[in-house]
DRENPA-3360 file (N, C-alpha, C; in nm, 2 decimals, always signed):
BEGIN
1 = MNASKNYH = +9.53/+10.67/+8.73/+9.53/+10.52/+8.75/+9.57/+10.49/+8.89 ~ +9.50/+10.40/+8.96/+9.54/+10.37/+9.10/+9.65/+10.27/+9.10 ~ +9.71/+10.24/+9.22/+9.82/+10.15/+9.23/+9.80/+10.01/+9.18 ~ +9.68/+9.96/+9.21/+9.64/+9.82/+9.17/+9.64/+9.81/+9.02 ~ +9.57/+9.91/+8.95/+9.57/+9.91/+8.81/+9.70/+9.92/+8.74 ~ +9.79/+10.01/+8.80/+9.93/+10.02/+8.75/+10.00/+9.89/+8.76 ~ +9.99/+9.82/+8.88/+10.05/+9.70/+8.90/+10.01/+9.59/+8.79 ~ +9.88/+9.58/+8.77/+9.83/+9.49/+8.67/+9.86/+9.52/+8.53;
9 = AGQMAEEI = +9.86/+9.65/+8.50/+9.90/+9.70/+8.37/+10.05/+9.67/+8.34 ~ +10.13/+9.68/+8.45/+10.27/+9.65/+8.43/+10.30/+9.50/+8.41 ~ +10.22/+9.42/+8.49/+10.23/+9.27/+8.47/+10.19/+9.23/+8.33 ~ +10.08/+9.29/+8.28/+10.03/+9.26/+8.14/+10.14/+9.30/+8.04 ~ +10.20/+9.42/+8.06/+10.30/+9.47/+7.97/+10.42/+9.37/+7.97 ~ +10.46/+9.32/+8.09/+10.57/+9.23/+8.09/+10.54/+9.10/+8.02 ~ +10.42/+9.05/+8.03/+10.38/+8.93/+7.97/+10.37/+8.95/+7.81 ~ +10.33/+9.06/+7.77/+10.33/+9.09/+7.62/+10.47/+9.09/+7.57;
17 = VAQKYAAA = +10.56/+9.15/+7.64/+10.70/+9.16/+7.60/+10.77/+9.02/+7.60 ~ +10.74/+8.94/+7.71/+10.79/+8.80/+7.72/+10.75/+8.72/+7.60 ~ +10.62/+8.73/+7.56/+10.57/+8.66/+7.45/+10.64/+8.70/+7.32 ~ +10.66/+8.83/+7.31/+10.73/+8.88/+7.19/+10.87/+8.82/+7.17 ~ +10.94/+8.82/+7.28/+11.08/+8.76/+7.28/+11.07/+8.61/+7.26 ~ +10.98/+8.54/+7.32/+10.96/+8.40/+7.31/+10.93/+8.36/+7.16 ~ +10.85/+8.44/+7.10/+10.81/+8.41/+6.96/+10.93/+8.43/+6.87 ~ +11.03/+8.51/+6.91/+11.15/+8.53/+6.83/+11.26/+8.43/+6.87;
25 = GFDIISKR = +11.22/+8.33/+6.95/+11.32/+8.22/+6.98/+11.40/+8.23/+7.11 ~ +11.37/+8.33/+7.19/+11.44/+8.35/+7.32/+11.38/+8.26/+7.42 ~ +11.46/+8.21/+7.52/+11.42/+8.14/+7.63/+11.39/+8.23/+7.75 ~ +11.28/+8.21/+7.81/+11.25/+8.29/+7.93/+11.31/+8.22/+8.05 ~ +11.41/+8.29/+8.11/+11.48/+8.23/+8.22/+11.42/+8.27/+8.36 ~ +11.38/+8.40/+8.36/+11.32/+8.45/+8.49/+11.23/+8.57/+8.46 ~ +11.13/+8.58/+8.54/+11.04/+8.70/+8.54/+11.04/+8.76/+8.67 ~ +11.06/+8.89/+8.68/+11.06/+8.97/+8.80/+11.17/+8.91/+8.90;
33 = YRRREGEI = +11.29/+8.90/+8.85/+11.40/+8.86/+8.94/+11.43/+8.97/+9.04 ~ +11.41/+8.94/+9.17/+11.43/+9.05/+9.27/+11.53/+9.00/+9.37 ~ +11.62/+9.09/+9.40/+11.72/+9.08/+9.50/+11.74/+9.21/+9.57 ~ +11.81/+9.21/+9.68/+11.84/+9.34/+9.75/+11.90/+9.44/+9.65 ~ +11.98/+9.40/+9.55/+12.05/+9.49/+9.46/+11.95/+9.56/+9.37 ~ +11.84/+9.50/+9.34/+11.74/+9.55/+9.24/+11.65/+9.45/+9.18 ~ +11.58/+9.49/+9.08/+11.48/+9.40/+9.01/+11.50/+9.41/+8.86 ~ +11.49/+9.29/+8.80/+11.50/+9.28/+8.66/+11.36/+9.22/+8.61;
41 = DLVLGHQS = +11.30/+9.29/+8.52/+11.16/+9.24/+8.48/+11.17/+9.11/+8.41 ~ +11.26/+9.10/+8.31/+11.28/+8.97/+8.24/+11.42/+8.94/+8.22 ~ +11.45/+8.81/+8.24/+11.59/+8.76/+8.21/+11.57/+8.65/+8.10 ~ +11.63/+8.67/+7.98/+11.61/+8.59/+7.87/+11.75/+8.53/+7.83 ~ +11.74/+8.42/+7.76/+11.86/+8.36/+7.70/+11.84/+8.33/+7.55 ~ +11.95/+8.35/+7.48/+11.94/+8.32/+7.34/+12.09/+8.30/+7.29 ~ +12.12/+8.19/+7.23/+12.25/+8.16/+7.18/+12.36/+8.19/+7.28 ~ +12.35/+8.14/+7.40/+12.45/+8.15/+7.51/+12.47/+8.29/+7.56;
49 = KLYFVEVK = +12.38/+8.39/+7.52/+12.39/+8.52/+7.56/+12.27/+8.55/+7.66 ~ +12.29/+8.63/+7.76/+12.18/+8.67/+7.85/+12.13/+8.81/+7.81 ~ +12.00/+8.82/+7.82/+11.93/+8.95/+7.79/+11.85/+8.99/+7.92 ~ +11.89/+9.11/+7.97/+11.82/+9.16/+8.09/+11.73/+9.27/+8.03 ~ +11.60/+9.26/+8.05/+11.50/+9.35/+7.99/+11.42/+9.43/+8.10 ~ +11.42/+9.56/+8.08/+11.34/+9.65/+8.16/+11.22/+9.68/+8.08 ~ +11.10/+9.65/+8.14/+10.97/+9.68/+8.07/+10.91/+9.80/+8.13 ~ +10.87/+9.90/+8.04/+10.80/+10.02/+8.09/+10.68/+10.04/+8.01;
57 = KSSSFEKA = +10.57/+10.06/+8.08/+10.44/+10.08/+8.02/+10.39/+10.22/+8.04 ~ +10.34/+10.29/+7.94/+10.29/+10.42/+7.95/+10.20/+10.45/+7.83 ~ +10.14/+10.57/+7.83/+10.05/+10.60/+7.72/+10.12/+10.60/+7.58 ~ +10.25/+10.63/+7.58/+10.32/+10.64/+7.46/+10.46/+10.58/+7.48 ~ +10.53/+10.55/+7.37/+10.67/+10.50/+7.38/+10.76/+10.60/+7.45 ~ +10.74/+10.73/+7.41/+10.82/+10.84/+7.46/+10.81/+10.85/+7.61 ~ +10.68/+10.85/+7.66/+10.66/+10.86/+7.81/+10.71/+10.74/+7.88 ~ +10.70/+10.62/+7.82/+10.76/+10.50/+7.88/+10.91/+10.51/+7.90;
65 = AERINLHQ = +10.98/+10.56/+7.79/+11.12/+10.58/+7.79/+11.17/+10.68/+7.90 ~ +11.09/+10.78/+7.92/+11.12/+10.88/+8.02/+11.12/+10.83/+8.16 ~ +11.06/+10.72/+8.18/+11.05/+10.66/+8.32/+11.17/+10.57/+8.36 ~ +11.27/+10.56/+8.27/+11.39/+10.49/+8.30/+11.50/+10.59/+8.34 ~ +11.54/+10.58/+8.46/+11.64/+10.68/+8.51/+11.77/+10.62/+8.54 ~ +11.88/+10.70/+8.57/+12.01/+10.65/+8.59/+12.02/+10.56/+8.72 ~ +11.95/+10.60/+8.82/+11.95/+10.52/+8.95/+11.89/+10.38/+8.92 ~ +11.79/+10.37/+8.84/+11.72/+10.25/+8.81/+11.82/+10.16/+8.73;
73 = IARIKNAA = +11.88/+10.22/+8.63/+11.98/+10.15/+8.54/+12.09/+10.09/+8.63 ~ +12.14/+10.16/+8.72/+12.25/+10.11/+8.81/+12.20/+9.99/+8.89 ~ +12.07/+10.00/+8.94/+12.02/+9.89/+9.02/+12.00/+9.76/+8.93 ~ +11.95/+9.78/+8.81/+11.93/+9.67/+8.72/+12.07/+9.60/+8.69 ~ +12.17/+9.68/+8.67/+12.30/+9.63/+8.64/+12.36/+9.55/+8.76 ~ +12.34/+9.60/+8.88/+12.38/+9.53/+9.00/+12.30/+9.41/+9.02 ~ +12.17/+9.41/+8.99/+12.09/+9.29/+9.00/+12.13/+9.18/+8.90 ~ +12.18/+9.23/+8.78/+12.23/+9.14/+8.68/+12.35/+9.06/+8.73;
81 = LRFLVDTG = +12.44/+9.14/+8.79/+12.56/+9.08/+8.85/+12.52/+8.97/+8.96 ~ +12.43/+9.01/+9.04/+12.38/+8.91/+9.14/+12.32/+8.79/+9.07 ~ +12.25/+8.81/+8.96/+12.19/+8.70/+8.89/+12.30/+8.60/+8.84 ~ +12.41/+8.66/+8.79/+12.52/+8.57/+8.74/+12.57/+8.49/+8.86 ~ +12.59/+8.55/+8.97/+12.64/+8.48/+9.09/+12.54/+8.37/+9.14 ~ +12.42/+8.41/+9.15/+12.31/+8.32/+9.20/+12.30/+8.20/+9.11 ~ +12.32/+8.22/+8.98/+12.30/+8.11/+8.89/+12.43/+8.04/+8.84 ~ +12.54/+8.08/+8.91/+12.67/+8.01/+8.88/+12.72/+8.04/+8.74;
89 = RMLETEMR = +12.69/+8.15/+8.69/+12.74/+8.19/+8.55/+12.87/+8.27/+8.57 ~ +12.95/+8.27/+8.47/+13.08/+8.34/+8.48/+13.05/+8.49/+8.46 ~ +13.13/+8.57/+8.52/+13.11/+8.72/+8.51/+13.14/+8.76/+8.36 ~ +13.21/+8.68/+8.29/+13.24/+8.71/+8.15/+13.13/+8.67/+8.06 ~ +13.02/+8.62/+8.11/+12.90/+8.59/+8.03/+12.86/+8.71/+7.94 ~ +12.84/+8.68/+7.81/+12.79/+8.79/+7.72/+12.65/+8.82/+7.76 ~ +12.63/+8.95/+7.77/+12.49/+9.00/+7.81/+12.46/+9.13/+7.74 ~ +12.33/+9.15/+7.74/+12.28/+9.28/+7.68/+12.16/+9.33/+7.77;
97 = FDAALVND = +12.15/+9.46/+7.78/+12.04/+9.52/+7.85/+11.95/+9.60/+7.75 ~ +11.83/+9.55/+7.75/+11.73/+9.61/+7.66/+11.62/+9.68/+7.74 ~ +11.56/+9.78/+7.68/+11.44/+9.85/+7.73/+11.33/+9.81/+7.64 ~ +11.22/+9.76/+7.69/+11.10/+9.72/+7.61/+10.99/+9.82/+7.65 ~ +10.95/+9.90/+7.56/+10.85/+10.00/+7.59/+10.71/+9.95/+7.53 ~ +10.61/+9.97/+7.61/+10.47/+9.93/+7.58/+10.38/+10.05/+7.59 ~ +10.31/+10.07/+7.48/+10.21/+10.19/+7.48/+10.07/+10.14/+7.51 ~ +9.98/+10.23/+7.52/+9.84/+10.20/+7.56/+9.77/+10.10/+7.46;
105 = AGQVKVIA = +9.82/+10.09/+7.34/+9.76/+10.00/+7.24/+9.82/+9.86/+7.25 ~ +9.91/+9.84/+7.34/+9.98/+9.71/+7.36/+10.09/+9.69/+7.26 ~ +10.13/+9.79/+7.19/+10.24/+9.77/+7.10/+10.37/+9.78/+7.17 ~ +10.47/+9.71/+7.12/+10.60/+9.70/+7.19/+10.71/+9.76/+7.10 ~ +10.80/+9.84/+7.16/+10.91/+9.89/+7.10/+11.03/+9.85/+7.18 ~ +11.12/+9.76/+7.12/+11.24/+9.72/+7.20/+11.36/+9.80/+7.16 ~ +11.43/+9.86/+7.26/+11.55/+9.93/+7.24/+11.66/+9.84/+7.28 ~ +11.73/+9.78/+7.18/+11.84/+9.69/+7.22/+11.96/+9.76/+7.27;
113 = NAF = +12.03/+9.71/+7.36/+12.15/+9.78/+7.42/+12.11/+9.91/+7.47 ~ +12.00/+9.92/+7.54/+11.95/+10.05/+7.58/+12.04/+10.12/+7.69 ~ +12.11/+10.04/+7.77/+12.20/+10.09/+7.87/+12.30/+9.99/+7.90;
% end
């Protein structure tokens, strides 16, 4: 798959995941939040809690999960702290980090508290 197809497949996967969370009553606060510290695919809110979601698309859930590494997790967490500062939220804000895996069939598997 070339870079353009990968990019568009990733965008579609993020949209599928965002719709899944929205259907469950979550508020979509930000998509593709990017700062020097890192990128967060989706920032969601639900009952005063923030959810930072990393979306990974691959041929299978297992292959998608393998694409999340420790360096990336650290960057996501640093970007989450930057998000709190940028939006004036307290550092004590309750938050959760999820991984949302999307396979070739467009199915979604959410791993709550993934990291």
